[in-house]
N, C-alpha and C positions, 0 to 999 in steps of 0.2 A: 504493500500500500504506500502511496506517496501523497504528500501535501505540498503543492506548489513546487514540484520538482525535488522535494526532500524525501528520502526514503525513510518510512516509518517502520519500525520493527515490532513484532509481537513479543510478549515476555518470553515465549519459547525460543524465539530467534535471538533475543538478547542473551539468554542462557547459553546458546551455542557460541555467541561471540565471546562470552566469558572464557570458554576453553582456549580460544586463540589468545585472549588477553593474558591468561596464566602462562602460556608458552613465552609470550613476550617478556613478562616479568621475570621468569626463570632465566631467559637468555640474557637480559640486561644485568641481572645479579651475577651471573657467571662471567660475562664479558668484563664487568666492572672489576671483579676479583682478579682478572687476568691483565688488567690495565696497570702494569707495574713498570718501573724503570727497566729498560732493556728489551721489553716486548715490542714486536713490530705490530703495526696496525693490521697486517694480513693475519698474524697469529691470533689476534683478538677476534677478527672476523671468523676465523676457523672455529673458534669456540661457539659462536652463534650458529654456525652451520651444524655443528654437532648437536646442539640443543634442538634445533628443528628436526633433525633426523631421528633423534631418540623419541620425540613426541609425535612423529608422523605428520608433521606440519611442513608447509612449503613457505618459501620466501615471497613477500610482496615487493621487496626491493630489487632482488636479483633480476637483471634484464629490463628493469623499469625504464621507460622513456623511448624504447625502440619504436613503438607504434606511432610516436609523434615525430620521428626523425632525429631523435637525440642518440648519442652513443649509448648502447645498453648499459645500465648501471652494473658494475662488475662485482659488487659485494652483496651480502645479506644485511649489512649494517652500514650506515653512514657514520664514519668515525672522524670527528672534527677536533683538531688540536689547536689550542691557544687562539690564534687570530682567525682560524677557520670558523665561519659562522654556521654553515650547514653544508651537507652533501660531501664531506671529506671522504675521499676514496681510500679504502683500506689497502695500502701499499706496503713497501718495505721500510717506511719511516719507523725509527725506533723512538719510543718514549724515553724521556729523561726526567729525573727528579725535578719537580717544580712545574711540570706541565699540568694543564687542565685539559680533559678530554671529554667531549660530549659524544655519546653513543645513541644513535637513533635506530631503532630496530622494529621489525614487524614480522607477523606470522599470519598464515592462512590455515584454518582448520575447517574442513568440509565447506569451503566456499566463503567463510566468514573471516573478516580481517581484524587484527589487532595492531596497534601502533603506539609506541611510547618512546621517550628519550630521558636520559639521565646525564648529568655532568659529574665526572669523577676527578678526584685529586690524585696526582702521581707523586708520592713521597711528600716531602715538606714543601708546601705551597704558600706563597705570600698571602698575607691577611686580606689584601684587597681582592685577590682572585677568589679566595674562599667566600668573601662577603658577596661578590658578584653572583656566585652560584647560589648562595643562600637566598638572596633577594629574588633571583629568578624562580627558585623552587617555591618560595613563599607566594610569589605572584601567581604561579600555577595553581596552588591550593586555594588561594583567595578567589581565583577565577572559577575553579571547580565548585567551591562553596556557593558562589553566586548562581550557579545553574539551578540550585534547589528552589530558588524563589524567582528566577528570571522569567520574564514574559517574552523577551526578545533577545536575540544574539547580542545586541548592543549593550545590554545589561551586564553580560559576561565580559565583554571587551572593556567596558568602563571600570569594572571591578579590578581587572588586571592592571590597567593604567593607574588607577588610584593606589593600588598596592605598591607599584613601582615608585610613584611620585612621593609617597609618604615614607619610603624606606630610609631616607637619610643618606643614601648613596647616589652620587651623580653617575647615572648610566644612560645609555641610549637604548631606545626601544626599536628593534628592527621591525619595520612595517611591511616590507616586501614579502615576507614569508609568514603565513598565518596558520591558525588551526583550521579544521575542516570537518565536514561530516565523514562518517565511516560506516561501513556495513559490508555489502557484497563487493564493494570496491574500496581501496584504501583511501582514495580522495573523492569525496562526494560533496554536493551542496549540503549546508551552506558554508561559506568561508567564515572563520571566527577570528577577526582581527585582534591584535593585542593592545589596541587603544581605540577609543571611540566614545560616542555619546550614548547614554542609556535610552531606552524606549525606541530604538531603531533596529531595523533588520528583521530577519526571519523570526517567526514565532517559535517559542520553545513549548513543545507539547509532548505527552507520553509517546514513546517510540522513537524520539530523536536520539541519535548517538553522535557524539562529537569527540574529536581529538583536539584537545586544548594544549597549546604549546608556545608559551612566551620565550622569546629569544632576546637577550640583552647583551650590551657591550659596555666595556669600561671607558670607552671614548665615544667618538662619533658613530652613529648607527649606519653611516654610509658604507656601502659594500660593493664589491665587484665580482663577477664570475670569471674564473680563470679559463685558459684556452682549452682545458679538458672538457668544458661545457657542463661541468658539475660543481667543482669546488668553488665555494663562495667565501671570500675573505673580507675583513674590514679594510677600508681604504687607508686608515691611519695606523694599522698594525695592532690596534688594541685587542684585548682578549674578549671572547664571547662565551656565553653560557646558554644552555638549551635544556629545558625540562618539559616533558609532555606526558599526558595520560589520555586514554580513551574512556569516555564517560557515557553512561546510558541514563536516559530519563524514563522512569516508570511511573505508574499511577500513584504510588505511595512514596516517591522520592527519587533519589539518584543513586547510582552504583558505579564505582570506578572499576572498570573491567580489567585494567592492567596493574592493579595493586593486589597483592596476596590477601589483604584484609578487606578488600572492596573499598578502601579509603576510610574505613571506620575511625581510625585513630586521628588522622589529620582533620577530618570533618567534625568529629566530636569536639575537638579543640576550638572549632569555629561555630559551635552550636547547631550543627547539622547532623541528623541521623541518616544512615544509609538505608536504602530501600531493601526489601526482601527480594531475593532472587532464588527461585526454586531450581 
């Protein structure tokens, strides 16, 4: 069923999406543990491939873009280090102590997609970079909490922007890359910007599933795509952080599909209870 081009899922379909979400959560946890000094990005990607294989899932990243004329994406995860904003290709680059690395990972189980991202610290990392990641993570959860009472997408975007602006850290909000709907495809309507005015945009109703993903930088948010047609870096060389979760709207609330606890702990701290998911 759809509403104005937005795919609405039944509770049973959302429960199926949860299976993909748990694979994503497992993969991110294992890749994060592998993101240590000396590891190559390709080795970290291989960990994600193993998780997919063990759980009988497929990748929604591998080969992505070919149908639109882009070079087929060569990994199962986007692994973006330091100044790389998004879409970092998992190559032979080795991590060093002090790096920060954002890992964006997806899975498909029985035709249903999951998508999430985390930013990890490699060894001892400077306080400003740690703070950047924490502000981004907090903005993600403030945005997710807003879904519970949101009437329109703009309410979520506004919550993310307000979280960032009241954090006390001077950061840039990357606006070219946004959250999105998710379901039988990884990227669906509607877009979910990381800034905006409330009471605008698509309506939030039961059955809507969204991937929410703030991306922040320590300097200017201006960015450029490299010649490989994937890797996006900050123009001023400042570091970036990226956090993402897939969230479902049900009749009795929201459920975070890509968190092992469904988002219960973080949402409880914000006064939101998660929905039941059979």
